C-alpha positions in Angstrom: 91.6 86.1 68.5 89.3 86.1 71.6 86.1 85.2 71.1 83.1 85.9 73.6 79.5 85.6 73.7 77.1 87.0 75.0 74.0 85.6 77.2 71.7 84.7 74.8 74.2 84.3 71.5 75.1 81.4 73.5 71.8 79.6 74.5 71.0 80.1 71.0 74.5 78.2 69.8 73.1 76.2 72.2 69.8 75.8 70.7 72.0 74.9 67.5 74.0 72.6 69.1 70.3 70.7 69.7 69.0 71.0 66.3 72.0 68.9 64.4 75.3 69.4 63.3 74.4 70.8 60.0 73.7 74.6 61.7 76.0 73.4 63.9 78.9 73.5 61.0 78.6 76.7 59.2 78.2 78.6 62.5 81.7 77.6 63.0 82.5 78.2 59.6 81.7 81.1 59.8 82.4 82.4 62.5 86.8 80.7 62.0 85.9 83.1 58.7 85.6 85.9 60.7 88.4 85.5 62.7 91.2 84.8 59.3 89.3 87.6 57.6 87.9 90.0 59.7 84.3 92.0 58.5 85.4 90.1 54.4 85.0 86.6 53.6 81.5 83.5 53.0 78.6 84.1 53.6 77.8 87.5 52.9 78.8 90.5 55.6 76.9 93.1 55.5 77.6 95.9 58.3 74.0 96.8 60.6 72.9 100.1 61.7 70.6 101.8 63.8 71.2 100.6 67.1 73.0 97.7 66.1 76.7 100.5 65.1 79.7 98.5 65.3 78.0 94.9 64.2 77.8 93.6 61.1 75.9 90.0 60.3 76.9 86.9 58.0 73.8 84.6 56.9 74.0 81.0 58.5 70.9 80.7 56.5 67.8 82.1 55.1 66.4 83.0 58.1 69.3 83.4 60.4 72.3 85.3 61.0 74.6 85.6 62.7 75.5 88.7 64.7 78.9 89.7 65.5 81.9 92.2 66.5 85.3 92.1 65.6 87.2 94.9 67.5 90.7 94.6 68.4 91.9 91.7 69.7 88.2 89.5 70.5 85.0 89.1 68.5 81.4 89.3 70.3 79.2 86.7 69.3 75.9 88.9 70.0 73.0 86.5 68.0 73.5 83.2 65.9 69.6 82.7 65.2 66.8 85.1 63.5 67.1 88.0 62.1 69.2 91.3 64.0 67.0 90.0 67.8 
């Protein structure tokens, strides 16, 4: 499966890497689970509505979410910091 990062989501991911390994490991685990199981699995996957039709979120922490969309053989990362930004 091809992993594609939107520019803002990549900036978020790089920011997390600078903060330390704990959250970065969590994000990597969530991404790996998305690649293996699609829209099911760890992180309480939830479909998003309104302007985010087709996107899903998974919990990184109480405050932060991984926002992504799976289509065909591509997974697009839209955000990995804050809620639905």
